[in-house]
C-alpha positions as CSV (number, residue, x, y, z in Angstrom):
1,M,15.3,24.1,21.2
2,P,14.8,20.5,22.4
3,E,12.0,21.7,24.7
4,M,10.2,23.2,21.7
5,V,10.6,20.0,19.7
6,Q,9.3,17.9,22.6
7,T,6.4,20.3,23.1
8,F,5.5,20.1,19.4
9,K,5.6,16.3,19.4
10,S,3.3,16.1,22.5
11,M,0.9,18.5,20.8
12,Q,0.8,16.3,17.7
13,K,0.2,13.2,19.8
14,T,-2.6,15.0,21.7
15,E,-4.3,16.1,18.4
16,S,-3.9,12.6,17.0
17,E,-5.6,11.0,20.0
18,K,-8.4,13.6,19.8
19,R,-8.9,12.6,16.1
20,K,-8.9,8.9,16.9
21,F,-11.5,9.5,19.7
22,L,-13.8,11.5,17.5
23,A,-13.5,9.0,14.7
24,S,-14.3,6.1,17.0
25,I,-17.4,7.9,18.2
26,Q,-18.5,8.0,14.6
27,G,-17.6,4.3,14.1
28,V,-14.4,4.7,12.1
29,E,-11.3,2.9,13.1
30,L,-8.2,5.1,12.8
31,N,-5.1,3.1,13.6
32,E,-1.9,4.1,11.8
33,S,-0.3,0.6,12.0
34,S,-3.3,-1.1,10.3
35,N,-3.6,1.6,7.6
36,N,0.0,1.0,6.5
37,E,-0.4,-2.7,6.4
38,G,-3.7,-2.8,4.6
39,G,-2.9,-0.1,2.0
40,S,-2.1,-0.7,-1.6
41,S,1.5,-0.6,-2.6
42,F,2.7,1.3,-5.7
43,E,3.1,-2.0,-7.6
44,D,-0.5,-3.0,-6.8
45,I,-1.9,0.3,-8.1
46,K,0.3,0.1,-11.2
47,R,-0.9,-3.5,-11.8
48,R,-4.5,-2.4,-11.6
49,A,-3.8,0.5,-13.9
50,M,-2.4,-1.9,-16.5
51,G,-5.6,-4.0,-16.2
52,I,-4.1,-6.9,-14.3
53,N,-6.6,-7.8,-11.6
54,T,-4.6,-10.4,-9.8
55,S,-2.3,-10.2,-6.7
56,A,1.5,-10.0,-7.0
57,D,1.9,-13.7,-6.0
58,D,-0.2,-14.9,-9.0
59,V,1.7,-16.0,-12.2
60,V,-0.9,-14.0,-14.3
61,S,0.5,-10.8,-12.8
62,L,3.8,-11.3,-14.7
63,Q,2.8,-9.3,-17.8
64,G,4.3,-6.3,-19.5
65,S,6.8,-4.4,-17.4
66,F,6.3,-6.7,-14.5
67,A,7.5,-9.6,-16.6
68,S,10.6,-7.8,-17.8
69,E,11.4,-6.8,-14.2
70,A,11.2,-10.4,-13.2
71,G,13.4,-11.5,-16.1
72,F,10.8,-12.8,-18.5
73,G,11.1,-11.0,-21.8
74,I,9.3,-11.6,-25.1
75,G,9.6,-15.2,-26.1
76,A,11.3,-16.1,-22.8
77,G,8.1,-16.2,-20.7
78,L,6.6,-18.8,-18.4
79,G,4.7,-20.6,-21.1
80,Y,1.5,-19.8,-19.3
81,F,-1.6,-18.2,-20.8
82,K,-4.8,-17.0,-19.4
83,E,-7.9,-18.8,-20.5
């Protein structure tokens, strides 16, 4: 059984390398490590769906459920408003 698992992993690796090669010929960069770092997190997508177009480290992003998660409820906010 371990031989089958190793064979399957090597087949996946070969197919992945083929896909990367074919994509690089077409000018597309397929690198798993960069895709994971550059991708949007669930919180970023949720923030954009709520209409908040700022990054997570901006104080403006502390609205709605994000504010309550951070401990800022109604009337207990930051005292900041968007102009």
